[in-house]
KOLKOL-892605 format. One line per field, with one value per residue (C-alpha): residue in one letter; z, y negated, x negated. Coordinates in pm, 1 decimal, decimal comma. Layout:
resn (a ...)
c3 (Z ...)
c2 (Y ...)
c1 (X ...)
// end
This chain:
resn (m v r g k r r f t i s e l s e e f p e i s r s a l y t i v s k d l g y r k l c a r w v p k m l t d d h k t q r m a s a l t f l t r y h n e g e d f l k f i v t g d e n w v l y d n p e t k e q s k q w m h t d s p s k p k k f k q m l s k r k t m a t v f w d q k g v l l v d f m q q g t t i t k e v y c e t l c c l h r a i q n k r r g m l s s g i v l i h d n a r p h c a n v t k d l l k k f n w e v s d h p p y s l d l a p s d f h l f r e l k a w l g g q r f a a n d e l q d a v k t y l s s l a a n f f a e g i e k l v s r y d k c l n r f g d y v g k)
c3 (1637,7 1809,1 1571,3 1296,1 1376,4 1607,8 1615,1 1754,0 2040,4 2284,4 2173,1 1824,8 2006,0 2214,4 1863,1 1790,9 2125,4 2243,3 2489,3 2682,5 2891,3 2774,3 3114,6 3111,2 2740,9 2857,3 3148,4 2900,0 2643,4 2874,9 3186,2 3067,0 2689,1 2811,6 2554,2 2585,6 2341,0 2250,6 2030,1 1693,0 1765,7 1542,0 1370,4 1154,7 842,9 715,9 731,5 421,7 462,1 347,7 630,5 875,2 759,7 786,0 1132,6 1242,3 1103,6 1278,5 1605,4 1559,5 1520,3 1802,2 2036,6 1945,0 2003,7 2319,0 2419,8 2333,5 2512,5 2775,0 2966,5 2845,4 2493,1 2613,7 2758,2 2376,4 2274,1 2175,7 2033,6 1938,9 1706,7 1608,5 1750,0 1704,0 2041,0 2089,9 2220,8 2323,6 2412,7 2499,4 2819,5 2789,1 2852,8 3186,6 3305,8 3285,2 3534,6 3854,6 4141,0 4114,0 4349,1 4226,6 4345,1 4161,7 3949,2 3623,4 3484,8 3435,8 3109,2 2848,5 2607,7 2246,2 2238,2 1950,7 2008,1 1817,1 1553,8 1653,1 1716,5 1689,4 1602,8 1872,2 1856,5 2141,7 2170,9 2481,4 2627,1 2912,7 3173,1 3043,9 2771,6 2567,1 2331,8 2300,8 2001,5 1821,8 1479,6 1382,4 1273,0 908,1 843,2 773,6 851,5 580,8 543,2 611,0 891,8 1043,4 1006,3 1214,9 1477,3 1475,0 1532,4 1821,5 1936,8 1901,7 2119,5 2349,1 2405,6 2424,2 2712,2 2907,4 2875,1 2891,9 2725,3 2552,8 2185,0 2210,8 2351,0 2050,6 1997,0 1852,0 1706,0 1686,9 1467,5 1209,4 816,9 733,9 431,1 617,1 836,1 550,8 287,6 168,8 359,7 679,5 628,2 551,9 855,2 1090,5 922,2 992,7 1353,1 1357,4 1496,5 1443,1 1323,2 1448,1 1169,1 1223,5 978,2 840,1 951,0 1344,6 1557,3 1829,3 1813,9 1848,5 2217,8 2157,2 2036,8 2260,7 2579,8 2589,7 2362,3 2519,6 2841,4 2722,1 2540,6 2858,5 3046,0 2801,0 2821,9 2943,8 2939,9 2725,3 2604,5 2480,4 2336,4 2154,7 2448,1 2701,1 2539,3 2477,6 2842,8 2973,9 2754,5 2867,9 3225,4 3200,6 3025,4 3281,7 3565,4 3477,4 3677,8 3501,5 3574,8 3361,4 3039,0 3152,6 3132,3 2783,8 2648,0 2823,0 2690,1 2360,0 2459,2 2549,5 2249,3 1998,1 2152,4 2152,5 1767,8 1695,4 1880,0 1657,0 1362,3 1277,5 1364,3 1558,8 1942,5 2194,5 2508,7)
c2 (-5936,6 -5646,9 -5382,4 -5617,6 -5741,1 -5492,8 -5710,5 -5994,9 -6234,1 -6390,0 -6746,7 -6616,8 -6493,3 -6807,6 -7022,2 -6808,4 -6836,1 -7191,8 -7164,7 -6910,0 -6950,1 -6741,8 -6581,0 -6478,4 -6355,2 -6132,1 -5983,9 -5904,9 -5743,3 -5542,2 -5481,6 -5502,5 -5346,7 -5111,1 -5220,8 -5223,0 -5329,4 -5052,1 -5052,4 -4818,2 -4495,4 -4359,5 -4028,6 -3817,1 -3843,3 -3934,0 -3625,3 -3518,7 -3306,9 -2985,0 -3065,1 -3089,1 -2784,0 -2592,8 -2716,4 -2607,7 -2265,4 -2226,0 -2356,0 -2103,9 -1831,8 -1900,8 -1965,2 -1640,9 -1439,7 -1595,9 -1542,9 -1169,5 -1117,0 -1375,6 -1512,2 -1190,3 -1352,1 -1630,5 -1422,0 -1310,2 -1649,3 -1791,5 -2129,7 -2355,5 -2614,4 -2860,3 -3235,5 -3482,5 -3575,6 -3923,9 -4019,3 -4359,2 -4360,7 -4682,2 -4714,7 -4652,3 -4911,5 -4694,8 -4704,3 -5084,5 -5124,8 -5281,9 -5433,9 -5793,4 -6009,7 -6279,1 -6555,0 -6398,9 -6695,9 -6497,2 -6154,0 -5908,2 -5910,5 -5644,7 -5772,9 -5583,1 -5376,8 -5241,8 -4891,6 -4614,5 -4400,8 -4075,0 -3807,0 -3418,5 -3148,5 -2945,6 -2623,1 -2491,9 -2189,2 -2126,5 -1915,0 -1921,6 -1844,6 -2082,3 -2134,1 -1862,0 -2040,7 -2377,3 -2410,9 -2723,9 -2795,5 -2867,9 -3206,7 -3263,1 -2960,7 -2927,6 -2657,5 -2425,6 -2085,2 -1902,1 -2111,9 -2057,5 -1697,0 -1689,5 -1874,9 -1627,4 -1345,0 -1498,6 -1579,9 -1183,1 -1115,1 -1365,7 -1206,0 -859,5 -983,3 -1212,6 -1058,4 -698,6 -497,0 -809,3 -740,2 -389,1 -552,4 -791,3 -1143,3 -1436,1 -1698,3 -2037,1 -2264,1 -2528,8 -2491,4 -2668,8 -2494,2 -2305,8 -2157,1 -2058,5 -1939,0 -1575,9 -1452,9 -1601,4 -1413,1 -1094,0 -1115,6 -1166,4 -893,3 -666,8 -796,3 -699,7 -1049,4 -1199,3 -1546,3 -1771,5 -2000,2 -2364,0 -2637,2 -2873,7 -3241,6 -3095,1 -3212,8 -3227,3 -2869,3 -2809,7 -2734,8 -2840,3 -3185,1 -3254,2 -3115,7 -3012,5 -3267,5 -3552,6 -3497,7 -3449,4 -3781,8 -3926,1 -3782,1 -3914,6 -4266,2 -4520,8 -4256,2 -4274,2 -3991,7 -4028,5 -3690,8 -3436,3 -3167,1 -3415,4 -3450,4 -3080,9 -2996,8 -3274,6 -3127,8 -2771,8 -2861,6 -3040,9 -2780,5 -2510,0 -2716,8 -2736,1 -2526,3 -2224,5 -2359,9 -2658,1 -2423,0 -2221,7 -2539,7 -2617,9 -2308,6 -2334,3 -2655,5 -2485,8 -2382,4 -2716,4 -2884,5 -2625,9 -2689,5 -3064,9 -3038,1 -2796,1 -3033,4 -3322,7 -3115,0 -3127,1 -3469,5 -3537,7 -3462,2 -3740,6 -3659,2)
c1 (794,4 574,2 672,2 604,9 260,5 71,3 -247,2 -64,5 -215,5 -16,6 -108,6 41,2 369,6 424,3 434,6 730,8 881,1 765,7 1061,4 885,3 566,7 262,8 256,2 605,6 522,5 257,6 470,2 766,1 502,0 309,2 514,1 879,9 825,5 518,2 304,8 -88,8 -340,1 -584,3 -887,6 -878,4 -1069,5 -1326,7 -1270,8 -1485,6 -1248,7 -924,0 -731,1 -521,2 -217,4 -431,6 -662,2 -422,5 -243,4 -569,2 -623,0 -264,2 -329,3 -657,0 -485,5 -206,7 -443,9 -665,6 -352,2 -158,8 -494,8 -527,0 -155,3 -210,7 -544,0 -532,6 -844,1 -1042,0 -1055,7 -1262,8 -1535,7 -1623,9 -1658,7 -2035,1 -2055,0 -2328,0 -2426,4 -2706,0 -2762,4 -3005,3 -3188,6 -3366,4 -3704,1 -3572,8 -3192,8 -3028,8 -2834,5 -2471,6 -2211,9 -2089,3 -2450,8 -2477,4 -2166,6 -2245,9 -2029,3 -1974,5 -1823,5 -1583,4 -1768,9 -2105,0 -2262,1 -2293,1 -2220,5 -2500,6 -2679,2 -2831,8 -3089,1 -3105,2 -3420,9 -3609,0 -3624,2 -3790,1 -3601,3 -3801,7 -3574,3 -3564,2 -3307,3 -3188,1 -2992,8 -2804,0 -2583,2 -2387,8 -2080,9 -1861,5 -2161,1 -2416,8 -2683,9 -2795,4 -3045,5 -3202,9 -3429,8 -3598,2 -3663,8 -4031,0 -4087,5 -4054,2 -3827,6 -3473,1 -3205,3 -3190,8 -2982,5 -3312,0 -3393,2 -3055,3 -3048,5 -3370,3 -3208,8 -2910,7 -3150,4 -3298,6 -2947,1 -2878,6 -3210,1 -3108,9 -2745,2 -2923,7 -3126,0 -2903,7 -2549,4 -2578,1 -2309,7 -2186,6 -2291,9 -2106,2 -1800,6 -1773,3 -1876,0 -1661,0 -1859,6 -1739,7 -1979,6 -1882,0 -1890,4 -2201,4 -2384,8 -2627,6 -2357,8 -2117,2 -2392,8 -2366,8 -2689,4 -2552,7 -2222,5 -2399,6 -2617,6 -2313,5 -2140,2 -2434,1 -2422,8 -2065,9 -1988,0 -1650,3 -1637,1 -1364,1 -1204,0 -1309,1 -1140,6 -1345,5 -1392,3 -1291,6 -1560,0 -1247,7 -1213,0 -1590,2 -1670,9 -2068,7 -1939,7 -1643,5 -1798,0 -2190,9 -2353,5 -2125,8 -2272,9 -2605,1 -2608,3 -2488,3 -2748,1 -3018,6 -2897,2 -3148,5 -3433,8 -3760,0 -3977,5 -4344,1 -4421,9 -4199,3 -4289,3 -4176,8 -3831,3 -3785,8 -3880,3 -3612,5 -3339,6 -3432,3 -3441,3 -3112,4 -2904,1 -3036,3 -2931,3 -2555,1 -2346,5 -2179,2 -1815,0 -1924,6 -1963,6 -1648,3 -1454,2 -1581,0 -1448,4 -1122,2 -1067,8 -1021,2 -662,5 -551,5 -701,4 -587,9 -228,7 -255,4 -360,4 -37,9 188,3 36,2 72,5 -288,6 -412,4 -710,4 -686,7 -793,9 -967,1)
// end
């Protein structure tokens, strides 16, 4: 019955087995058979076989190099991405939790709020040691290949100032395949810098450190906060990023190894937490 209809309820199951009590059915399903009901997980894209093949190829390339070079390989990695940050940030479910006694008269309530949709685009580049560059788009502008190249030039100067010797040792850049990132003018600039670009498969936020590590924590921290002005929001984001310990960033880069390994073991499918 479980295999035939994964979305069954205990009430529906009891109709098929009226001789068994509901509590006994629940015990059989959950404890004896080891099933539990899980919600569907949102993923960026329904991956095709070609997408999964590309993801496996990228995973194999990364893991092979890591196997050959070890932890030193991770020291060369610089990663970054763009993300929207909001002026008004709703409180997360985790933040709304509070201790309640079993005899408490009612559960805590949250009321819907009409929050402003104002937001600004933040670009953050970082490596194993910490943040290298934080940049914000001007209101009313979009990221083009020219704008992205200007950001990369700023990143080049930031690495030169903050990571002495890193430019000569070699840079392995991990960014996604958004159009400004893959434009010919961008490729020419990265070639001029003599930077290596790590292959990043499409629709793979689960393999992008900024998405699965940095921005997730940033959004959690922003939860419940409101900002009146753009400068206030930008200063808050910069202050938070600068407050993060170095081991936070090292952990984010190191997670790439286990995530690529899981991707390979799952035959290119999406990787969970």
